[in-house]
C-alpha positions as CSV (number, residue, x, y, z in Angstrom):
1,X,-38.0,25.5,31.0
2,X,-40.3,24.5,28.1
3,X,-37.6,25.7,25.5
4,X,-35.5,23.1,26.9
5,X,-37.7,20.1,26.8
6,X,-38.4,20.9,23.4
7,X,-34.7,20.9,22.2
8,X,-34.6,17.6,23.9
9,X,-37.4,16.4,21.7
10,X,-35.7,17.3,19.1
11,X,-32.6,15.8,19.8
12,X,-33.8,12.5,20.7
13,X,-36.0,12.4,17.6
14,X,-33.0,13.1,15.5
15,X,-30.7,10.6,17.1
16,X,-33.2,7.6,17.6
17,X,-33.7,7.6,13.9
18,X,-30.2,8.0,13.1
19,X,-29.1,5.5,15.7
20,X,-32.0,3.0,14.3
21,X,-30.3,4.0,10.5
22,X,-26.8,3.2,11.8
23,X,-27.6,-0.8,13.3
24,X,-29.9,-1.3,10.3
25,X,-26.7,-0.7,8.3
26,X,-24.6,-2.1,10.3
27,X,-26.8,-5.2,10.0
28,X,-27.2,-5.3,6.4
29,X,-23.3,-4.8,6.1
30,X,-22.9,-7.9,8.1
31,X,-25.4,-9.8,6.4
32,X,-23.8,-8.6,2.9
33,X,-20.0,-9.6,4.6
34,X,-21.7,-13.3,5.1
35,X,-22.9,-13.3,1.7
36,X,-19.7,-12.4,0.4
37,X,-17.7,-15.4,2.1
38,X,-20.4,-18.1,0.8
39,X,-19.5,-17.2,-2.9
40,X,-15.7,-17.0,-2.3
41,X,-16.5,-20.3,-0.7
42,X,-18.4,-21.6,-3.7
43,X,-16.0,-20.0,-5.8
44,X,-13.1,-21.3,-4.3
45,X,-15.0,-25.1,-4.7
46,X,-15.3,-24.7,-8.1
47,X,-12.1,-23.8,-9.3
48,X,-10.5,-26.5,-7.2
49,X,-12.9,-28.9,-9.2
50,X,-12.0,-27.4,-12.4
51,X,-8.5,-27.7,-11.5
52,X,-8.2,-31.1,-10.8
53,X,-10.1,-31.9,-14.0
54,X,-7.7,-29.7,-16.2
55,X,-4.6,-31.2,-14.2
56,X,-6.3,-34.8,-15.1
57,X,-6.7,-34.1,-18.6
58,X,-3.0,-32.3,-18.8
59,X,-1.9,-35.6,-17.1
60,X,-3.7,-37.8,-20.2
61,X,-2.2,-35.6,-22.6
62,X,1.3,-36.2,-21.5
63,X,0.9,-39.8,-21.4
64,X,-1.0,-39.6,-24.6
65,X,2.4,-37.3,-26.2
66,X,5.0,-39.7,-23.8
67,X,3.3,-42.5,-26.1
68,X,3.4,-41.0,-29.4
69,X,7.2,-40.0,-28.6
70,X,7.9,-43.6,-27.8
71,X,6.2,-44.8,-30.8
72,X,8.2,-42.3,-33.2
73,X,11.6,-43.4,-31.5
74,X,10.6,-46.8,-32.4
75,X,10.1,-46.6,-35.8
76,X,13.0,-43.8,-36.3
77,X,15.3,-47.1,-34.7
78,X,13.8,-49.3,-36.9
79,X,14.3,-47.4,-40.1
80,X,18.0,-46.2,-39.2
81,X,18.4,-50.2,-38.7
82,X,16.8,-51.1,-42.2
83,X,19.1,-48.0,-43.4
84,X,22.2,-50.0,-42.1
85,X,21.5,-52.9,-43.5
86,X,20.7,-51.7,-46.8
87,X,23.8,-50.1,-47.3
88,X,26.2,-52.5,-45.7
89,X,25.4,-55.3,-47.8
90,X,28.1,-56.4,-50.2
């Protein structure tokens, strides 16, 4: 009977620290999961702000290019008109 009790002490002496370690590891896992989720949310928010900013920059750049193309077209039309007038004068 004395040997049986010693085995039980040994069993519980090993199982309790093992269970405590498993519970601790699980709590650390959950804590890390929450931290990583928060980092993803913050990162996504930063990407969204950057994308909005770059979309505005691209939009402004497209408007500038459109204005420049219109100016060049008008200048080209004016030059063609001048050439036609010059060569049709007799």
